[in-house]
Structure formats: structure tokens, C-alpha cells
ZAMARGU-4260 file (C-alpha; in steps of 0.2 Angstrom, whole numbers, plus 5000, padded with zeros to 4 digits):
<rodrens>
0) 4389/5167/5517 | 4373/5159/5530 | 4364/5144/5528 | 4346/5143/5533 | 4334/5129/5537
5) 4316/5131/5541 | 4303/5118/5544 | 4284/5120/5540 | 4271/5117/5551 | 4254/5111/5550
10) 4234/5113/5557 | 4223/5099/5561 | 4217/5102/5543 | 4232/5101/5533 | 4234/5120/5530
15) 4252/5129/5535 | 4250/5138/5548 | 4268/5142/5553 | 4286/5141/5547 | 4297/5136/5559
20) 4319/5144/5555 | 4337/5143/5558 | 4350/5152/5551 | 4367/5149/5554 | 4383/5155/5547
25) 4395/5145/5536 | 4408/5158/5530 | 4422/5146/5535 | 4415/5132/5528 | 4412/5138/5510
30) 4429/5147/5513 | 4436/5126/5512 | 4423/5121/5500 | 4430/5132/5488 | 4448/5130/5491
35) 4445/5111/5490 | 4436/5115/5474 | 4453/5124/5468 | 4464/5111/5474 | 4455/5101/5465
40) 4455/5110/5451 | 4471/5112/5451 | 4478/5094/5455 | 4466/5089/5440 | 4476/5101/5429
45) 4493/5095/5434 | 4488/5078/5433 | 4481/5079/5415 | 4491/5093/5411 | 4506/5089/5417
50) 4521/5085/5401 | 4530/5071/5411 | 4517/5055/5413 | 4509/5052/5429 | 4504/5037/5436
55) 4499/5024/5451 | 4497/5006/5449 | 4497/4994/5463 | 4512/4984/5467 | 4503/4969/5459
60) 4503/4981/5442 | 4486/4985/5440 | 4484/5003/5432 | 4473/5013/5444 | 4475/5033/5435
65) 4485/5040/5419 | 4485/5056/5412 | 4487/5057/5395 | 4508/5061/5393 | 4510/5046/5405
70) 4498/5034/5389 | 4508/5041/5371 | 4523/5038/5381 | 4520/5020/5378 | 4512/5021/5362
75) 4493/5016/5367 | 4477/5025/5360 | 4468/5032/5373 | 4468/5023/5392 | 4456/5011/5393
80) 4468/5001/5379 | 4484/5005/5393 | 4471/4998/5407 | 4470/4980/5397 | 4490/4981/5403
85) 4498/4976/5420 | 4514/4987/5421 | 4523/4974/5421 | 4522/4972/5401 | 4528/4984/5398
90) 4543/4977/5405 | 4559/4968/5392 | 4560/4957/5406 | 4552/4949/5423 | 4571/4955/5429
95) 4569/4973/5424 | 4553/4975/5435 | 4562/4963/5448 | 4576/4973/5449 | 4565/4990/5450
100) 4555/4985/5462 | 4568/4978/5475 | 4576/4996/5473 | 4561/5003/5478 | 4555/4994/5495
105) 4570/4996/5499 | 4572/5015/5498 | 4555/5019/5497 | 4554/5033/5485 | 4567/5033/5471
110) 4574/5050/5462 | 4579/5052/5447 | 4578/5033/5443 | 4582/5028/5423 | 4571/5013/5415
115) 4571/5006/5400 | 4553/5002/5394 | 4547/4992/5381 | 4534/5004/5369 | 4516/4996/5364
120) 4524/4994/5347 | 4539/4985/5355 | 4551/4999/5355 | 4562/5002/5368 | 4560/5018/5378
125) 4572/5027/5391 | 4564/5035/5406 | 4569/5046/5422 | 4556/5040/5435 | 4551/5048/5452
130) 4540/5036/5460 | 4535/5033/5478 | 4530/5017/5487 | 4511/5019/5496 | 4508/5007/5510
135) 4489/5006/5512 | 4480/4999/5527 | 4470/4982/5530 | 4481/4971/5520 | 4477/4980/5505
140) 4493/4980/5490 | 4502/4995/5490 | 4502/5010/5478 | 4517/5014/5463 | 4515/5033/5462
145) 4524/5045/5453 | 4529/5052/5436 | 4540/5048/5421 | 4547/5057/5409 | 4553/5050/5392
150) 4575/5054/5391 | 4576/5043/5376 | 4581/5057/5364 | 4589/5064/5376 | 4600/5045/5379
155) 4601/5043/5360 | 4610/5061/5361 | 4621/5055/5377 | 4629/5038/5370 | 4631/5049/5352
160) 4640/5061/5363 | 4651/5044/5372 | 4654/5038/5355 | 4659/5053/5349 | 4667/5056/5360
165) 4676/5039/5361 | 4679/5038/5344 | 4687/5056/5344 | 4701/5051/5358 | 4702/5035/5346
170) 4707/5047/5333 | 4715/5058/5345 | 4726/5046/5350 | 4729/5030/5334 | 4730/5045/5319
175) 4750/5042/5314 | 4753/5064/5313 | 4757/5074/5331 | 4740/5083/5337 | 4742/5099/5348
180) 4728/5108/5354 | 4731/5128/5358 | 4722/5141/5368 | 4729/5155/5363 | 4742/5149/5354
185) 4750/5141/5371 | 4749/5118/5369 | 4736/5112/5383 | 4737/5097/5374 | 4746/5084/5362
190) 4740/5066/5359 | 4755/5052/5360 | 4760/5054/5342 | 4768/5070/5347 | 4780/5062/5358
195) 4786/5051/5345 | 4787/5066/5333 | 4796/5078/5341 | 4807/5063/5352 | 4799/5068/5368
200) 4797/5059/5383 | 4780/5059/5393 | 4790/5072/5408 | 4794/5083/5395 | 4777/5082/5387
205) 4770/5086/5406 | 4782/5102/5407 | 4779/5110/5392 | 4760/5110/5394 | 4762/5114/5414
210) 4772/5126/5407 | 4762/5134/5394 | 4773/5130/5378 | 4770/5140/5364 | 4773/5128/5344
215) 4784/5144/5339 | 4797/5139/5354 | 4798/5121/5345 | 4803/5129/5330 | 4821/5134/5322
220) 4821/5156/5327 | 4817/5157/5308 | 4811/5146/5294 | 4819/5141/5275 | 4811/5157/5269
225) 4818/5168/5282 | 4804/5177/5291 | 4805/5175/5310 | 4796/5157/5317 | 4789/5168/5329
230) 4783/5184/5315 | 4773/5171/5304 | 4765/5158/5319 | 4760/5173/5326 | 4750/5177/5310
235) 4744/5158/5305 | 4734/5156/5322 | 4726/5174/5319 | 4721/5169/5304 | 4712/5155/5311
240) 4706/5161/5324 | 4696/5172/5312 | 4687/5159/5304 | 4703/5157/5289 | 4709/5137/5290
245) 4726/5135/5288 | 4737/5125/5279 | 4756/5127/5276 | 4774/5121/5277 | 4784/5120/5292
250) 4804/5120/5298 | 4801/5109/5318 | 4816/5104/5329 | 4816/5090/5340 | 4823/5090/5358
255) 4838/5081/5352 | 4837/5097/5340 | 4837/5088/5324 | 4828/5098/5311 | 4811/5088/5302
260) 4798/5098/5287 | 4782/5095/5291 | 4765/5098/5284 | 4752/5109/5296 | 4735/5111/5297
265) 4727/5122/5307 | 4708/5126/5312 | 4697/5134/5325 | 4686/5125/5339 | 4676/5132/5352
270) 4673/5122/5367 | 4664/5129/5384 | 4666/5147/5379 | 4684/5147/5374 | 4692/5146/5358
275) 4704/5134/5355 | 4714/5128/5338 | 4721/5113/5334 | 4737/5110/5324 | 4739/5094/5315
280) 4758/5089/5311 | 4764/5078/5300 | 4779/5073/5298 | 4783/5075/5277 | 4803/5071/5279
285) 4802/5056/5268 | 4790/5062/5257 | 4800/5077/5252 | 4816/5067/5249 | 4808/5054/5240
290) 4799/5070/5229 | 4819/5077/5226 | 4819/5057/5222 | 4808/5054/5211 | 4811/5073/5202
295) 4830/5067/5199 | 4822/5048/5192 | 4811/5059/5179 | 4825/5071/5176 | 4835/5056/5173
300) 4821/5046/5163 | 4819/5059/5150 | 4837/5062/5147 | 4838/5043/5144 | 4823/5041/5132
305) 4828/5055/5124 | 4844/5046/5122 | 4836/5029/5114 | 4834/5025/5098 | 4816/5024/5100
310) 4799/5031/5101 | 4792/5030/5117 | 4775/5040/5123 | 4762/5043/5139 | 4745/5041/5133
315) 4728/5042/5144 | 4713/5034/5134 | 4724/5035/5117 | 4728/5056/5121 | 4747/5058/5123
320) 4751/5063/5136 | 4770/5066/5133 | 4782/5062/5126 | 4802/5058/5121 | 4808/5069/5107
325) 4813/5052/5095 | 4794/5051/5094 | 4791/5065/5085 | 4807/5064/5076 | 4800/5046/5071
330) 4786/5052/5061 | 4792/5069/5055 | 4789/5083/5069 | 4800/5094/5075 | 4795/5093/5094
335) 4791/5085/5105 | 4780/5096/5111 | 4770/5095/5090 | 4763/5079/5098 | 4759/5081/5113
340) 4740/5084/5115 | 4737/5072/5097 | 4728/5055/5095 | 4736/5040/5092 | 4724/5038/5077
345) 4732/5053/5069 | 4747/5042/5066 | 4738/5027/5061 | 4734/5023/5041 | 4717/5015/5043
350) 4703/5009/5052 | 4708/4992/5050 | 4726/4996/5061 | 4713/5011/5073 | 4704/4995/5078
355) 4719/4985/5082 | 4728/4997/5092 | 4713/5000/5102 | 4708/4984/5107 | 4725/4982/5113
360) 4724/4999/5123 | 4704/4992/5129 | 4714/4976/5135 | 4728/4984/5142 | 4736/4971/5131
365) 4758/4970/5134 | 4759/4959/5118 | 4768/4967/5106 | 4760/4971/5088 | 4764/4978/5073
370) 4752/4992/5062 | 4755/5002/5046 | 4757/5020/5053 | 4760/5040/5044 | 4772/5051/5043
375) 4767/5071/5043 | 4771/5071/5024 | 4760/5056/5022 | 4775/5045/5022 | 4767/5026/5027
380) 4782/5019/5039 | 4778/5003/5046 | 4779/5002/5065 | 4781/4990/5080 | 4775/4994/5098
385) 4771/4986/5118 | 4768/4996/5130 | 4760/4992/5147 | 4750/5002/5161 | 4760/5012/5176
390) 4758/5023/5188 | 4762/5043/5181 | 4757/5058/5191 | 4744/5050/5203 | 4735/5042/5185
395) 4735/5029/5178 | 4745/5029/5161 | 4749/5019/5148 | 4768/5020/5144 | 4770/5011/5123
400) 4790/5011/5116 | 4788/5011/5097 | 4803/5004/5082 | 4802/5011/5068 | 4805/4994/5056
405) 4801/5000/5038 | 4816/4996/5033 | 4815/4974/5039 | 4798/4973/5032 | 4800/4982/5015
410) 4818/4967/5016 | 4805/4953/5023 | 4795/4957/5007 | 4811/4954/4999 | 4813/4940/5004
415) 4795/4934/5004 | 4797/4939/4985 | 4816/4929/4982 | 4806/4916/4993 | 4792/4914/4981
420) 4806/4913/4964 | 4815/4902/4972 | 4800/4889/4977 | 4794/4893/4959 | 4812/4888/4951
425) 4812/4873/4960 | 4795/4868/4960 | 4796/4866/4943 | 4816/4861/4940 | 4819/4842/4934
430) 4831/4840/4945 | 4826/4835/4966 | 4826/4846/4977 | 4825/4842/4997 | 4827/4855/5014
435) 4832/4843/5028 | 4834/4853/5046 | 4846/4837/5055 | 4840/4825/5041 | 4823/4827/5045
440) 4813/4832/5027 | 4803/4850/5027 | 4803/4850/5011 | 4803/4842/4992 | 4798/4847/4977
445) 4786/4837/4964 | 4807/4829/4955 | 4810/4820/4973 | 4794/4817/4976 | 4788/4807/4960
450) 4804/4796/4959 | 4801/4793/4980 | 4785/4787/4974 | 4775/4800/4985 | 4759/4810/4981
455) 4761/4826/4989 | 4773/4834/5003 | 4762/4829/5020 | 4767/4812/5015 | 4785/4815/5014
460) 4789/4828/5026 | 4795/4825/5044 | 4801/4809/5037 | 4822/4805/5040 | 4831/4806/5027
465) 4841/4791/5032 | 4825/4781/5029 | 4829/4782/5010 | 4849/4775/5014 | 4854/4757/5012
470) 4864/4754/5033 | 4879/4757/5025 | 4878/4774/5019 | 4872/4784/5034 | 4887/4784/5041
475) 4895/4794/5024 | 4875/4805/5028 | 4877/4806/5043 | 4897/4813/5042 | 4892/4827/5028
480) 4879/4835/5037 | 4889/4837/5053 | 4904/4844/5038 | 4891/4856/5029 | 4883/4862/5047
485) 4901/4868/5052 | 4903/4879/5036 | 4913/4868/5025 | 4911/4868/5007 | 4908/4849/5002
490) 4908/4845/4984 | 4896/4833/4974 | 4894/4815/4983 | 4886/4800/4975 | 4871/4788/4985
495) 4860/4773/4982 | 4841/4777/4990 | 4826/4767/4989 | 4811/4772/4984 | 4793/4772/4992
500) 4791/4752/4979 | 4807/4747/4986 | 4817/4753/4970 | 4834/4760/4970 | 4842/4774/4963
505) 4859/4781/4959 | 4860/4800/4962 | 4872/4816/4964 | 4868/4828/4979 | 4877/4846/4980
510) 4873/4851/4999 | 4871/4868/5005 | 4868/4876/5023 | 4852/4889/5023 | 4843/4899/5034
515) 4821/4890/5032 | 4809/4896/5043 | 4819/4902/5054 | 4831/4888/5057 | 4847/4881/5052
520) 4843/4867/5038 | 4853/4859/5022 | 4847/4862/5005 | 4853/4846/4995 | 4851/4847/4975
525) 4847/4828/4968 | 4852/4823/4953 | 4845/4806/4944 | 4863/4800/4939 | 4854/4781/4931
530) 4845/4793/4919 | 4860/4803/4915 | 4871/4786/4913 | 4855/4780/4901 | 4858/4797/4892
535) 4876/4794/4889 | 4872/4776/4884 | 4860/4781/4869 | 4874/4795/4864 | 4890/4780/4864
540) 4875/4772/4853 | 4872/4786/4841 | 4892/4790/4840 | 4894/4772/4837 | 4883/4771/4822
545) 4885/4787/4815 | 4906/4779/4814 | 4899/4763/4807 | 4889/4772/4793 | 4905/4784/4791
550) 4912/4768/4787 | 4900/4759/4775 | 4900/4772/4765 | 4917/4776/4764 | 4919/4757/4758
555) 4905/4758/4744 | 4913/4772/4737 | 4928/4766/4737 | 4922/4750/4728
</rodrens>
């Protein structure tokens, strides 16, 4: 490369006469210029295309220069929008920036320095900063220049990993199961619960881990199925390392020599290019004892339920899940297997009974109720039932006791008919009839109400018999009631009673002990002695008149 300089010379007439030229070699200069241009292009490309945010600011916070990556990190649309802000606006607090500047002034530069910043939308980001403090001359503000890398996602991942590790460690140590970590088949770690489960001290644990103890060494020589513990566990570990999780029953032996039953779960995981096995061991000794006790209890229950005279059923939403034999016999079946799986609606007489039972089941009521049922042969029977919800093999079922009350209902019907007949006779009887409990009137027929002066039973019911007797007769009446209640057969007695108007009547009474509305009572038959005596007087007058007439007729005949 050469550089040429040409100078023209003009005559007096203004015409070009000659040219003078100077030629200089500038090859080195051109090389330097091209290198500078290339360097600037590389710098600009590195500055603009860098994935990291590159920036230059004054120490006071004024932006001098930054690339597009820096703009995007902080959520702005352009450099111009960003440059309207101060770098101090990108912090959540002044203290954060002051601490950052303090460290920068102290060290002159910061490398891989973690900072939290505030984006344009107010969200928090984490960056990794590599910055330098450049001091200027002539009292100009110092310059901060460097790069920022957005590590927000990495920070979240790291925090999540730390949180996950803490949770794992908490779960590892706080779980109620013994956990062992195996590399191949050797124990490399275990939790605190494993010490309790195996009655092991910390020193014994450390010794076992350092010596590479194996799980089969913590087991009896043979498992309950007769297979050697070493052989069986080796197969299980090979299966889990092949990707097949294992869960099985196992018998272990504690450090004190006591055997215990356990449930074992084996799972594999990969960490740091190594394969590990996690063994979770749950002591199920108490559970197995409970299961045995439960089976024995169920057997006793079966024996008891089949020995009772009541029918017992277990239902799930009306479907019979189980029953005793007596329930089957009650409905004319030969075996409980013939009723299991049927709906209780099949045993009820009509829709009214079905709706009644559905209501009781839906309300989970424990009330006792009566319904009409139908036997297998179609015969009508009455049953009484009561039930409640109970846990049964992991579910909530209703257990109900069913009584055959057909005979009782027939007797109640007969009793009702007898009572109606009795009431009909009593209502029509000319004699008075009173039923009382300890002297308190419960019932009186129309004859009693008539000569006592009352219009209906409600006016008389609840009154005391003594209110109608003179005081002189109270003791006699009370004594009579006591003797009748003791079961003595008391004969006929006479009393004088006062009616509502104060009129007195002579009555004769005959009393007997009965049951009335489920309570012990006394039934009193009352006859009006005054009316009987009047009839006797009329009868005597008639006899006297007849005898007089006979005498007169005889005297006339004789004359």
C-alpha cells in the first residue's frame, strides 16, 4: 500500500503548468487500520451478540452503554426505554445497591457475584455478575463495566433441589419405617428409625455400615417358607436392579436376638453413575397379631351370630353382603348363601315398607322399627329391626338385627279385638265401669259419667276417686286399693259417693287388678244400690198388693 500526495503549479495566466507529487509507503499503517477495524467489529459483535448482558454505567447509576441481552434481562423494550432509568432503579432496596458498591470498591472487581434485581414488571430475578470498577481522571465519575448472566431459573432449580433434599432428609429421618440404602447388597446408609427397629446402637450402626453389612445377615438363616434368607434376598435385589420393584413379607432378627415380622419394599435409583437400592422395612408384628385376633374375633362372631335366634345381616346400600344362617331360615331359605347378594327390597311386603326402610338407611338411623315382610314361599311375616353403621373389612356397612314378631303381632291383634269387644260391652252396660291407676281415673263408661254428672270422659279423666267419697270412706278405699294391688281377692263393698251436684248415691263395687295401656291398674264395676233398693221396695209393694187382693177375693167368696 502507498499514499500519494499531488500538488498542482499554475502559471500567471492561471493555467496548469505542472504537477508535483510525493509517494509514501503505508502498508504497515493499512495493516494497523484494518486490524483496528476488525477489532472494533469483533468487539461490537461480541458486545451486541453476547448472550450475557454487557453494560457500562457510571457509579452514580447512569447508563452509558449496554447490549440487547441486557435490555431483555430486565424486561425493557429498547435501550432508549432502559436509559430513562437509573441502574439504582433495578434494585429492590437502596441497601442492596450500597452493599454491592461497597464490595466493588473494596475489591475493585467482583467475579461470579450473585445479585437479586428487579425487572421492569417488578418481578425478582437473580443474576451472576462479573464487573470491574474503572477509575477516570479529571475527577470524572468512576465507571462500572461488566456482564450479567440471568440465573433465575438455575436459582429456582437449585432452591428446589435444596428443598427437595431437605424434604428427603426429613422424610428419611422422620418416617415411621426403617429405611436402608444399599449399594449392590451392602448397607451404605440408614435412618434413625432403623436403629429402633433393630435394637441397634449408633456405634453398631456405624460399624455395620463401615463393614458393609448385608440385610440377609440381619435375618434368620431360613425364612418361614423354608428358603434360605441369603438366596431369597439375592434374587429380590437382582429383580429390583433390573427395574422391577419388589414388595414382600420378610422375617428379621434384632440385635437382641428377637425375631419380628416385616413388610419390605425395594426400589432402585441411580445417583452419580451408581445404582442403589432403597429398602423400606415396616415392622408388622403388631398388625399380624391384630389380624390373627381379628380372624379369631370374626370366627367367634360367626359362631355367636349363627347361635342366636335373631337374624343378622350386613348391607351395603341395601345389598346384603353377609348374614347369619338364622336370617336365611327366617325367610324360608336353606342357607345364608341363598340370601347373600340379594337386595333387601326383595324381602319387603309393599312399596310403603320399602320407602320406610330406605329412609331409615339413608338417614343412618338407629331407631327400632317394624315392617311387613314376605317369606320365600310368599307368606306374610312381621319383623322388627334395628341397625347401625360399622366398619367392616375396610368399608362402612350397616349391620341390622331382625326379629320375627309375627306371633306378637297376632296376639296384639287379638288383644285389640278383645279390647274393642270389652269396650263395646262396657260402653253399653247399665252398670258403671271405672279403670284407675292408684286412684287416678283413666277411663269411665257413660253410666258412671251419667250419675256423676259429667258430659264426657275428658272432664272426668285424671280426677282422684277420693274426691267423690266422703272423708270417712277414704281410709277404707285406700286400704282396699293396696290389698287389690297385692293380689288379694277382695269381695263386694258398699260406698256412698257424691256426684258433681253434691247429690249422694249408694253404690256397690267389685274390683279386679288388670293391665291397662301397659301399666298396672284396677277395674271397678259399680252398681247403683239406691236404684236396686227402690226396685226391691216396688217389688214388696206389688207383693203386698197381690196378697191383699187375694185376701179380699177370699173374703168375698166366703161371704
